NUGULO-738506 format. One line per 8 residues: their letters; for each residue y, z, x of C-alpha. Coordinates in nm, 2 decimals, padded with zeros to 4 digits. Layout:
<rs>
A> Y/Z/X; ...
</rs>
This chain:
<rs>
MKKAKKPT> 03.36/-00.70/-00.76; 03.07/-00.50/-00.64; 02.78/-00.60/-00.44; 02.40/-00.59/-00.55; 02.22/-00.34/-00.41; 01.91/-00.51/-00.21; 01.59/-00.33/-00.35; 01.39/-00.19/-00.08
AVVNRRAH> 01.02/-00.12/-00.03; 00.82/00.15/-00.15; 00.61/00.29/00.14; 00.26/00.46/00.13; 00.37/00.73/00.40; 00.03/00.90/00.38; -00.16/00.58/00.44; -00.08/00.59/00.83
YDYNLSDK> -00.16/00.99/00.85; -00.49/00.96/00.64; -00.65/00.62/00.77; -00.66/00.40/01.10; -00.53/00.08/00.95; -00.63/-00.27/01.05; -00.63/-00.63/00.87; -00.31/-00.64/00.66
IETGMVLT> -00.31/-00.86/00.39; -00.01/-00.97/00.13; -00.09/-00.97/-00.23; 00.08/-01.10/-00.54; 00.06/-00.85/-00.84; 00.02/-00.96/-01.20; 00.30/-00.73/-01.37; 00.50/-00.73/-01.73
GAQVRLIR> 00.84/-00.75/-01.69; 00.92/-00.37/-01.75; 00.68/-00.32/-01.46; 00.90/-00.53/-01.23; 01.20/-00.35/-01.34; 01.09/-00.02/-01.24; 00.96/-00.14/-00.92; 01.29/-00.33/-00.85
DRHAQLKG> 01.48/00.04/-00.93; 01.23/00.24/-00.71; 01.05/00.41/-00.98; 00.71/00.34/-00.83; 00.49/00.57/-00.61; 00.19/00.46/-00.39; 00.08/00.82/-00.38; -00.30/00.84/-00.46
TYVTIRNH> -00.33/00.47/-00.57; -00.64/00.27/-00.42; -00.78/-00.09/-00.45; -01.09/-00.17/-00.56; -01.31/-00.49/-00.61; -01.44/-00.58/-00.95; -01.64/-00.88/-01.03; -01.48/-01.08/-00.71
ELWLLNLT> -01.14/-00.97/-00.80; -00.88/-00.69/-00.66; -00.75/-00.43/-00.88; -00.49/-00.16/-00.79; -00.57/00.15/-00.95; -00.32/00.48/-01.04; -00.01/00.34/-00.96; 00.27/00.56/-01.08
LGSETSEN> 00.57/00.37/-01.24; 00.86/00.56/-01.38; 00.68/00.88/-01.59; 00.39/00.67/-01.66; 00.07/00.69/-01.46; -00.26/00.52/-01.42; -00.13/00.18/-01.42; -00.44/-00.10/-01.33
IKLLATKK> -00.28/-00.41/-01.19; -00.47/-00.69/-01.10; -00.37/-00.82/-00.73; -00.38/-01.15/-00.64; -00.55/-01.29/-00.31; -00.75/-01.59/-00.19; -01.13/-01.60/-00.22; -01.14/-01.60/00.14
QIAALERA> -00.94/-01.29/00.18; -01.12/-01.10/-00.14; -01.48/-01.20/00.08; -01.34/-01.02/00.40; -01.23/-00.73/00.19; -01.62/-00.71/00.02; -01.76/-00.69/00.39; -01.49/-00.45/00.52
KVDGSTIV> -01.60/-00.20/00.21; -01.96/-00.27/00.27; -01.93/-00.16/00.61; -01.74/00.18/00.49; -01.40/00.10/00.52; -01.15/00.18/00.26; -00.87/-00.07/00.10; -00.53/00.11/00.11
PVELHPFK> -00.24/00.01/-00.03; 00.04/00.04/00.21; 00.38/-00.10/00.10; 00.51/-00.25/-00.22; 00.84/-00.47/-00.17; 01.01/-00.75/-00.36; 01.01/-01.10/-00.19; 01.26/-01.34/-00.33
RHIKLTIA> 01.18/-01.31/-00.74; 00.81/-01.17/-00.70; 00.65/-00.82/-00.60; 00.45/-00.80/-00.32; 00.15/-00.54/-00.21; 00.05/-00.48/00.14; -00.30/-00.37/00.18; -00.48/-00.32/00.47
VGQGKKKY> -00.83/-00.19/00.56; -00.87/00.15/00.67; -01.14/00.42/00.80; -01.07/00.75/00.73; -00.95/00.99/01.02; -01.11/01.33/01.08; -00.92/01.63/01.08; -00.92/01.66/01.47
DKRQTIKS> -00.76/01.26/01.44; -00.49/01.39/01.24; -00.40/01.68/01.48; -00.39/01.44/01.77; -00.17/01.20/01.57; 00.07/01.50/01.49; 00.05/01.55/01.89; 00.10/01.20/01.99
RDLDRERS> 00.41/01.18/01.74; 00.56/01.54/01.86; 00.56/01.41/02.25; 00.69/01.08/02.15; 01.00/01.24/01.96; 01.06/01.48/02.27; 01.01/01.22/02.50; 01.31/00.99/02.31
RY> 01.55/01.29/02.33; 01.57/01.28/02.71
</rs>
């Protein structure tokens, strides 16, 4: 008897490199059955995706599922959370999708408020990561 594979998360690795992230929020998603199956089978990519606010609703744009691109998916969050994200957006921050993961029967998306890094900040991030890697070897 085979054991079922435990689905793992789809992570936007580029988000931590391009943004200083804070205030993570876990949101639900309005999906069809086919979209859920593709996400559970790890046929999703968060590269190039972003979250926008339209009419006090959160939308995930440009999600790649399988060979299809440009999926626009509504996100489920409380009014308080959406209001906080709107305030952050006015202050010049970006809403970045960080992780897409199965949670029991549902699919959840973790989003975060991010401030864009400058080129020299990215170099500093690479430098500190390399130093940490060197320290862990010894």
